[in-house]
C-alpha positions as CSV (number, residue, x, y, z in Angstrom):
1,M,89.7,91.8,95.8
2,L,89.2,88.2,96.9
3,R,85.4,89.3,98.2
4,A,84.4,91.2,94.7
5,A,85.9,87.8,93.0
6,G,83.4,85.7,95.3
7,V,85.9,83.8,97.0
8,G,84.9,83.2,100.7
9,V,83.8,80.7,103.3
10,G,84.9,77.0,102.1
11,D,87.4,78.4,99.9
12,E,91.2,77.9,100.3
13,V,93.5,80.7,99.3
14,V,97.4,79.9,98.9
15,V,99.6,82.8,100.3
16,S,103.5,83.1,101.8
17,A,103.8,82.6,105.4
18,F,107.4,84.8,105.1
19,G,105.8,87.9,106.3
20,N,102.8,89.9,105.5
21,V,100.5,88.6,108.0
22,E,98.1,90.9,106.7
23,V,97.3,88.9,103.8
24,A,96.4,85.8,105.9
25,E,94.3,88.2,108.1
26,A,92.5,89.2,105.0
27,V,91.7,85.7,104.0
28,A,90.6,84.9,107.1
29,L,88.3,88.1,107.2
30,I,86.2,86.9,104.2
31,G,85.9,83.3,105.6
32,A,88.2,81.8,103.5
33,Q,91.1,79.3,104.5
34,P,94.9,80.5,104.4
35,V,97.1,78.0,102.7
36,F,100.5,78.4,103.2
37,A,103.0,77.4,100.4
38,D,107.1,77.8,100.5
39,I,109.1,80.5,99.2
40,D,111.7,80.5,96.2
41,P,115.0,81.0,98.2
42,V,116.4,83.6,95.9
43,S,113.2,85.8,95.4
44,Y,111.6,85.3,98.7
45,C,108.6,85.2,96.8
46,L,106.0,82.1,96.5
47,D,107.7,79.6,94.6
48,A,105.3,78.3,91.5
49,G,106.1,74.5,92.6
50,A,105.4,74.8,96.1
51,V,102.1,76.7,95.3
52,E,100.9,73.7,92.8
53,S,101.6,71.4,95.7
54,A,99.3,73.4,98.0
55,V,96.4,73.2,95.5
56,T,93.3,71.1,96.3
57,P,89.8,70.9,95.2
58,R,88.9,73.6,97.6
59,T,91.7,76.1,96.2
60,A,90.1,79.5,94.8
61,A,92.9,81.6,94.7
62,V,96.7,82.7,95.2
63,V,97.8,85.9,96.6
64,V,101.5,86.7,95.6
65,V,103.5,89.4,97.5
66,H,106.5,91.1,95.8
67,R,109.5,91.1,98.6
68,F,112.1,93.4,99.1
69,G,111.9,95.2,95.5
70,R,112.6,91.8,93.9
71,P,109.3,90.7,92.1
72,A,107.9,87.2,91.9
73,N,108.0,85.0,88.8
74,M,104.4,85.8,87.7
75,R,104.8,84.1,84.4
76,R,105.3,80.8,86.3
77,L,102.7,81.7,88.9
78,H,100.1,82.8,86.2
79,A,100.7,79.3,84.6
80,V,99.7,77.6,87.9
81,G,96.7,79.3,87.9
82,E,95.6,78.9,84.6
83,R,96.3,75.0,84.8
84,H,93.9,74.8,87.9
85,G,91.4,77.9,87.3
86,L,92.6,80.0,90.1
87,L,92.5,83.7,90.5
88,V,96.2,85.1,91.1
89,L,96.3,88.2,92.8
90,E,99.4,90.3,93.4
91,Q,100.3,92.9,96.5
92,G,103.0,95.2,95.3
93,E,105.1,97.3,97.3
94,S,105.0,101.0,97.8
95,E,106.2,103.1,94.9
96,V,110.0,104.3,95.1
97,P,110.8,107.2,92.9
98,R,113.0,106.4,89.8
99,G,115.9,108.2,91.1
100,E,116.0,106.9,94.2
101,I,115.8,103.5,92.9
102,A,119.1,104.2,90.8
103,Q,120.6,105.4,93.9
104,R,119.7,102.3,95.6
105,R,120.9,100.3,93.0
106,Q,124.2,101.8,93.2
107,R,124.5,101.2,96.6
108,A,123.5,97.7,96.6
109,A,126.4,97.0,93.7
110,F,128.9,98.6,96.3
111,L,128.1,96.1,99.0
112,D,127.6,93.2,96.4
113,A,131.3,93.8,95.4
114,R,132.7,94.1,98.9
115,L,130.9,92.2,101.4
116,R,132.6,89.1,102.7
117,G,131.1,86.0,104.5
118,V,127.4,86.9,103.8
119,R,125.2,85.9,100.6
120,T,124.3,89.1,98.9
121,P,121.2,89.2,97.2
122,D,120.4,88.4,93.7
123,G,120.0,91.5,91.6
124,G,118.0,89.8,88.8
125,D,114.4,90.7,87.4
126,G,114.7,94.6,88.0
127,H,115.3,94.3,91.7
128,T,114.6,98.0,93.0
129,Y,116.5,97.2,96.6
130,Q,113.7,98.5,98.8
131,Q,115.5,96.7,101.5
132,Y,119.1,94.8,100.9
133,V,118.7,91.5,102.5
134,V,121.6,89.5,102.8
135,R,121.7,85.9,104.2
136,V,123.8,85.2,107.1
137,P,125.2,81.5,107.0
138,G,125.5,79.3,109.7
139,N,123.5,77.1,112.3
140,G,120.4,79.1,112.3
141,R,118.8,81.9,114.2
142,P,121.9,82.3,117.0
143,D,124.4,83.0,114.2
144,R,122.3,85.6,112.4
145,D,121.0,87.5,115.4
146,A,124.7,87.6,117.0
147,F,125.8,89.0,113.7
148,A,123.1,91.5,113.8
149,R,123.8,92.5,117.3
150,A,127.7,93.0,116.5
151,V,126.7,95.2,113.4
152,R,124.5,97.4,115.4
153,G,127.4,97.7,118.2
154,R,129.2,99.3,115.5
155,G,126.9,101.8,115.0
156,I,125.2,100.4,111.8
157,E,121.4,100.1,111.4
158,C,120.3,96.4,110.4
159,R,117.0,94.8,111.1
160,V,115.7,91.4,110.7
161,P,113.0,91.7,108.0
162,V,110.7,88.6,109.1
163,K,111.1,87.2,112.8
164,T,108.4,84.7,112.8
165,P,107.0,83.2,109.8
166,V,103.3,83.5,109.7
167,H,102.7,79.6,110.1
168,R,104.3,79.7,113.4
169,L,102.0,82.8,114.4
170,P,98.8,82.5,117.2
171,G,95.7,82.0,115.1
172,F,97.8,80.8,112.1
173,R,99.9,77.7,113.5
174,R,99.9,75.1,110.9
175,C,101.9,71.9,110.7
176,V,103.3,72.4,107.4
177,S,106.8,71.8,105.8
178,L,108.1,75.3,104.5
179,P,111.9,74.5,105.2
180,E,112.9,77.6,102.7
181,T,110.4,79.7,104.4
182,E,111.9,78.8,107.9
183,R,115.4,79.0,106.8
184,A,115.0,82.4,105.3
185,A,113.3,83.6,108.6
186,D,116.5,82.4,110.3
187,E,119.0,83.7,108.1
188,T,118.1,87.0,106.6
189,L,119.2,90.5,107.5
190,A,118.5,93.8,105.8
191,L,121.3,96.5,105.6
192,P,120.7,100.1,104.7
193,V,120.9,101.2,101.1
194,D,119.1,104.5,101.7
195,A,119.4,107.0,99.0
196,L,120.9,109.6,101.9
197,L,123.8,107.4,102.7
198,T,127.2,108.6,101.7
199,K,130.0,106.7,100.1
200,R,131.7,107.1,103.7
201,D,128.7,105.4,105.1
202,M,128.5,102.6,103.0
203,Q,132.3,101.8,103.6
204,R,131.6,101.7,107.3
205,I,129.0,99.2,106.6
206,V,131.2,97.1,104.6
207,S,134.1,97.4,107.1
208,A,131.5,96.8,110.1
209,C,130.4,93.5,108.4
210,N,133.7,92.1,107.1
211,A,134.8,92.6,110.4
212,L,132.7,89.9,111.7
213,G,133.8,87.2,109.6
214,G,134.8,85.0,112.5
215,L,131.3,84.5,113.4
216,L,130.5,83.1,110.2
217,Q,131.0,79.8,108.4
218,P,132.6,79.9,104.8
219,V,130.4,80.5,102.1
220,F,130.9,78.2,99.1
């Protein structure tokens, strides 16, 4: 899509560094320069204000990736594009059957109401919970990683959604301030909400997580 729109050598394209390295790779493949902007800490998608701050005379486009089933604020991002004459492209996520979305939302609501000591995701804007991503508060990565190991030790599958932001990867290293991106990479953990999980499975997830409250600082 970028190539078809005439984006190429000498152009800059604003992208997120919170995962999706393939987007930065696609920008580089057409000879353009990926420029990383910070994310909104609620949706984990590009923040419109951060995008606007990253715009230069060479900026030609913005690529927005929807994350974890929570859409980006496209109204604000399109407004930035219109002000600066930028192409705004969206990369969606794989489609989930409507019935499965309803079941995921039910399981997410179950966890929202019962989890303690972690920050549960914001459910706004039609969240489909392709991943149920919580924040493990504390002093950075060791706290989240210790929590993840302990949860796995109790038989619960969980995964770190973004281990290293793209601007810290070889080939894309940039000296750029992305505090929300780095904080999210240090604190986020995806818990299971698959449609096949039973109520007993969900109770086990809650029990395993809530038993680890001693690892965490209080959430205010």
